[in-house]
C-alpha positions as a printed NumPy array, in Angstrom:
array([[ -85.485,   29.544, -152.882],
       [ -88.309,   30.464, -150.758],
       [ -87.2  ,   34.148, -150.24 ],
       [ -87.539,   34.406, -154.112],
       [ -84.858,   36.937, -154.564],
       [ -86.237,   37.957, -157.925],
       [ -88.74 ,   39.618, -156.458],
       [ -87.295,   41.884, -153.445],
       [ -86.249,   44.579, -156.193],
       [ -89.839,   45.449, -155.617],
       [ -89.206,   46.07 , -151.987],
       [ -85.825,   47.792, -152.448],
       [ -87.23 ,   50.037, -155.17 ],
       [ -89.604,   52.1  , -153.439],
       [ -87.628,   52.808, -150.611],
       [ -84.934,   54.025, -152.785],
       [ -86.781,   56.228, -154.595],
       [ -89.048,   57.869, -151.712],
       [ -85.722,   58.521, -149.623],
       [ -83.828,   59.988, -152.725],
       [ -86.827,   62.414, -152.876],
       [ -86.799,   63.206, -149.31 ],
       [ -83.126,   64.273, -149.986],
       [ -83.821,   66.386, -153.274],
       [ -86.319,   68.016, -151.314],
       [ -84.328,   68.509, -147.931],
       [ -81.01 ,   68.363, -147.075],
       [ -81.086,   66.89 , -144.183],
       [ -81.169,   62.871, -144.216],
       [ -81.884,   60.029, -141.266],
       [ -79.556,   57.395, -142.574],
       [ -80.877,   55.18 , -139.551],
       [ -84.791,   55.7  , -140.522],
       [ -83.427,   54.698, -144.343],
       [ -81.526,   51.865, -143.308],
       [ -84.382,   50.547, -141.023],
       [ -87.457,   51.345, -144.02 ],
       [ -84.913,   49.794, -146.203],
       [ -84.785,   46.558, -143.857],
       [ -88.407,   46.565, -143.219],
       [ -89.328,   46.704, -146.919],
       [ -86.842,   43.584, -147.636],
       [ -88.301,   41.293, -144.769],
       [ -91.966,   42.111, -145.633],
       [ -91.268,   40.749, -148.827],
       [ -90.034,   38.088, -147.447],
       [ -92.19 ,   36.972, -145.251],
       [ -94.709,   37.698, -147.374],
       [ -93.053,   35.339, -150.176],
       [ -92.337,   32.878, -147.137],
       [ -96.24 ,   33.332, -146.116],
       [ -97.4  ,   32.539, -149.709],
       [ -95.471,   29.822, -150.388],
       [ -97.184,   27.675, -147.29 ],
       [-100.415,   28.86 , -148.002],
       [-100.499,   27.792, -151.87 ],
       [ -99.317,   24.886, -150.585],
       [-101.905,   24.286, -147.716],
       [-104.528,   24.843, -150.42 ],
       [-103.066,   22.76 , -153.161],
       [-102.386,   25.797, -155.393],
       [ -98.586,   24.365, -156.097],
       [ -98.695,   21.182, -158.341],
       [ -95.896,   19.265, -159.582],
       [ -96.612,   20.636, -162.902],
       [ -96.233,   24.001, -162.331],
       [ -93.708,   26.122, -164.773],
       [ -92.263,   28.233, -161.832],
       [ -89.35 ,   28.027, -159.179],
       [ -89.703,   24.927, -156.992],
       [ -91.792,   25.84 , -153.527],
       [ -90.047,   24.749, -150.555],
       [ -93.667,   23.524, -149.017],
       [ -95.229,   22.15 , -151.699],
       [ -92.515,   20.182, -152.652],
       [ -91.174,   18.603, -149.292],
       [ -88.28 ,   20.544, -149.196],
       [ -88.787,   22.162, -145.515],
       [ -91.468,   21.277, -143.026],
       [ -94.295,   23.12 , -143.273],
       [ -93.934,   24.264, -139.459],
       [ -90.637,   25.496, -140.391],
       [ -91.58 ,   27.57 , -143.49 ],
       [ -94.495,   29.225, -141.211],
       [ -91.913,   30.152, -138.203],
       [ -89.608,   31.798, -141.106],
       [ -92.588,   33.596, -142.123],
       [ -93.455,   35.472, -138.319],
       [ -88.994,   35.697, -137.381],
       [ -89.249,   37.646, -141.172],
       [ -92.13 ,   40.098, -140.016],
       [ -90.726,   40.093, -136.352],
       [ -87.51 ,   41.764, -138.056],
       [ -89.876,   43.869, -139.908],
       [ -91.553,   45.062, -136.582],
       [ -88.18 ,   45.64 , -134.924],
       [ -87.079,   47.895, -137.802],
       [ -90.967,   49.617, -137.967],
       [ -90.837,   50.126, -133.717],
       [ -87.447,   52.073, -134.607],
       [ -89.323,   53.985, -137.348],
       [ -92.336,   54.833, -135.255],
       [ -89.987,   56.105, -132.776],
       [ -88.202,   59.031, -135.008],
       [ -90.951,   59.644, -137.194],
       [ -93.94 ,   59.027, -135.389],
       [ -96.954,   56.057, -134.651],
       [ -98.395,   56.457, -138.063],
       [ -95.638,   54.068, -139.233],
       [ -97.251,   51.296, -136.843],
       [-100.149,   51.514, -138.719],
       [ -98.816,   51.184, -142.33 ],
       [ -96.939,   48.52 , -140.747],
       [ -99.429,   46.087, -139.791],
       [-101.298,   46.902, -143.103],
       [ -99.058,   46.026, -144.96 ],
       [ -97.925,   42.914, -142.864],
       [-101.72 ,   41.719, -142.93 ],
       [-101.774,   42.033, -147.019],
       [ -99.024,   39.832, -147.503],
       [-100.573,   36.962, -145.175],
       [-104.146,   37.733, -146.526],
       [-102.421,   37.584, -150.104],
       [-102.997,   34.037, -149.932],
       [-104.139,   33.461, -146.57 ],
       [-106.783,   33.265, -144.288],
       [-110.731,   32.298, -145.254],
       [-110.694,   34.732, -148.563],
       [-107.133,   35.34 , -149.955],
       [-107.197,   38.549, -152.253],
       [-104.854,   36.651, -154.429],
       [-107.171,   34.195, -155.514],
       [-109.914,   36.566, -156.78 ],
       [-108.177,   38.457, -159.073],
       [-106.565,   41.599, -156.913],
       [-103.177,   41.249, -156.482],
       [-102.195,   43.139, -158.81 ],
       [-104.023,   46.181, -157.072],
       [-102.501,   45.432, -153.739],
       [ -99.05 ,   45.098, -155.161],
       [ -99.451,   48.958, -157.28 ],
       [-100.931,   50.025, -153.45 ],
       [ -98.406,   48.811, -151.243],
       [ -95.392,   48.604, -153.324],
       [ -95.803,   51.828, -155.219],
       [ -98.099,   54.448, -153.079],
       [ -97.417,   52.776, -149.629],
       [ -93.752,   52.279, -149.607],
       [ -92.492,   55.164, -151.934],
       [ -94.591,   57.934, -149.745],
       [ -93.803,   55.815, -146.538],
       [ -90.378,   56.074, -147.171],
       [ -90.543,   59.755, -148.012],
       [ -92.673,   60.   , -144.585],
       [ -90.286,   58.914, -142.349],
       [ -87.333,   61.405, -143.348],
       [ -89.684,   64.624, -143.636],
       [ -92.684,   63.3  , -141.563],
       [ -94.751,   65.063, -144.008],
       [ -96.776,   64.072, -147.594],
       [ -95.968,   65.895, -151.044],
       [ -96.791,   65.202, -154.239],
       [ -93.591,   64.969, -156.117],
       [ -93.32 ,   60.774, -153.959],
       [ -97.284,   60.331, -154.553],
       [ -96.758,   61.037, -158.413],
       [ -93.015,   59.119, -158.396],
       [ -95.137,   56.634, -156.648],
       [ -97.433,   55.608, -159.622],
       [ -94.323,   54.39 , -162.207],
       [ -92.664,   52.623, -159.35 ],
       [ -95.91 ,   50.665, -158.675],
       [ -96.793,   50.104, -162.426],
       [ -93.448,   48.317, -162.916],
       [ -93.779,   46.319, -159.563],
       [ -96.939,   45.174, -160.624],
       [ -95.774,   44.328, -163.724],
       [ -93.676,   41.451, -161.951],
       [ -96.748,   40.047, -160.458],
       [ -98.17 ,   39.758, -163.964],
       [ -95.105,   38.104, -165.202],
       [ -95.746,   35.276, -162.244],
       [ -99.362,   35.003, -163.411],
       [ -99.054,   34.803, -167.097],
       [ -96.528,   31.965, -166.382],
       [ -98.608,   30.063, -163.974],
       [-102.455,   30.898, -165.799],
       [-102.858,   27.28 , -166.499],
       [-102.141,   25.75 , -163.225],
       [-103.747,   28.49 , -161.155],
       [-106.897,   27.562, -163.809],
       [-107.132,   24.003, -162.626],
       [-106.409,   25.053, -158.905],
       [-109.366,   27.675, -159.024],
       [-106.969,   30.216, -158.078],
       [-108.819,   32.982, -159.754],
       [-105.851,   35.347, -160.511],
       [-106.235,   38.512, -162.695],
       [-104.426,   36.402, -165.602],
       [-106.928,   33.67 , -165.126],
       [-110.252,   36.239, -165.442],
       [-108.627,   38.368, -168.444],
       [-106.958,   35.285, -170.541],
       [-103.224,   35.119, -171.771],
       [-103.612,   38.043, -174.323],
       [-105.171,   40.647, -172.388],
       [-102.851,   39.72 , -169.499],
       [ -99.785,   40.357, -172.16 ],
       [-101.075,   43.621, -173.163],
       [-101.518,   44.643, -169.407],
       [ -97.875,   43.98 , -169.148],
       [ -96.649,   46.086, -171.798],
       [ -99.346,   49.028, -170.62 ],
       [ -97.561,   48.659, -167.527],
       [ -94.136,   48.896, -168.817],
       [ -95.34 ,   51.891, -171.202],
       [ -97.245,   53.312, -168.611],
       [ -93.595,   53.613, -166.218],
       [ -92.096,   55.753, -168.891],
       [ -94.765,   57.638, -170.277],
       [ -95.938,   59.051, -166.766],
       [ -92.047,   59.891, -165.658],
       [ -91.481,   63.361, -166.83 ],
       [ -95.088,   64.061, -166.335],
       [ -94.309,   63.386, -162.416],
       [ -91.2  ,   64.966, -162.407],
       [ -93.068,   68.18 , -164.068],
       [ -96.087,   67.738, -162.159],
       [ -94.676,   67.313, -158.466],
       [ -91.947,   70.113, -159.599],
       [ -88.92 ,   67.784, -159.625],
       [ -85.693,   68.002, -161.139],
       [ -85.475,   66.8  , -165.03 ],
       [ -82.24 ,   65.059, -164.34 ],
       [ -84.831,   62.439, -162.88 ],
       [ -85.405,   61.425, -166.456],
       [ -82.302,   59.324, -166.385],
       [ -84.793,   56.358, -165.783],
       [ -85.415,   56.436, -169.511],
       [ -82.044,   54.752, -169.841],
       [ -83.473,   51.377, -168.092],
       [ -85.656,   51.116, -171.205],
       [ -83.547,   48.96 , -173.388],
       [ -83.702,   46.651, -170.536],
       [ -87.588,   46.032, -171.248],
       [ -86.881,   44.588, -174.729],
       [ -86.149,   40.845, -173.919],
       [ -88.461,   40.388, -170.929],
       [ -91.33 ,   41.861, -172.998],
       [ -90.725,   39.742, -176.328],
       [ -90.767,   37.051, -173.658],
       [ -94.317,   37.694, -172.525],
       [ -95.7  ,   38.229, -175.649],
       [ -94.364,   35.185, -177.348],
       [ -93.328,   32.166, -175.116],
       [ -95.507,   30.373, -172.665],
       [ -93.051,   27.733, -171.299],
       [ -91.964,   28.214, -167.929],
       [ -87.892,   29.137, -168.294],
       [ -88.927,   31.72 , -170.488],
       [ -90.77 ,   33.418, -168.4  ],
       [ -89.131,   32.975, -165.209],
       [ -86.468,   34.924, -167.039],
       [ -89.094,   37.376, -167.899],
       [ -89.951,   37.684, -164.203],
       [ -86.229,   37.934, -163.26 ],
       [ -85.896,   40.679, -166.155],
       [ -88.699,   42.705, -165.027],
       [ -87.341,   43.01 , -161.769],
       [ -83.885,   44.076, -163.12 ],
       [ -85.706,   46.484, -165.302],
       [ -87.432,   47.854, -161.899],
       [ -84.06 ,   47.678, -159.729],
       [ -82.381,   49.878, -162.469],
       [ -85.232,   52.461, -163.171],
       [ -84.909,   53.293, -159.382],
       [ -81.429,   53.73 , -159.487],
       [ -81.13 ,   55.896, -162.228],
       [ -84.184,   58.221, -161.102],
       [ -82.8  ,   58.035, -157.949],
       [ -79.217,   59.075, -158.674],
       [ -81.272,   62.004, -161.323],
       [ -83.376,   62.952, -158.109],
       [ -79.763,   63.914, -155.942],
       [ -78.045,   65.184, -159.111],
       [ -81.155,   67.514, -159.368]])
């Protein structure tokens, strides 16, 4: 429950796309590096979710009237110390994966992993959590889009190129959309708790527009990225995921209740997962 599996597609998707792009560009592929990157990304996400569960409870942001799933720390299901220990165990697993990647692809991976873990902890932790200042969406776009896709590409070929950079933008958009749904659902309880998320700052209507813009942007920018990065047009297979956007978009635009928006969050995660798998398949076919 604390690991929040509905958010894990945001960790898996960029690794798939970055790795598939590397395989399209080069016939050589480091399978162990791929598995280590996947493991590291998943456990950074899990550690971030656990850290947020702990920090939000400590700050009093997770109240009994929130519409989202039960948080284990604030509800008393798990002692805060155990959640904190689990957080650092998750980050330790990610660090072990990062150590292997650094051995095969260079010390730069250590810096990338350290910054990613710091961003996860400081989202709701530390003296000035950026998630409470309306910057969560920006950091999700950066780390689950630009950093994760290009980092996964880098551990394969030890260089950066335009194709993974351009493809990281739509992946970042869809990852950000997951957080937008989350913050839209919690807009009232976050406002009362003094948590000034982007949704609280923008209001419900403009947050809904942002969600639609992110989904539309991921679809519209795909051919631009493929053509601009000299990628295979077979990557347009990702457009087949578009129907999966209809149900969560309808919920985001018309509903305010927790169950509907929780389903929209899960649906957005499914959209990201299918989009990424189809894009990766298109890259491999190309």
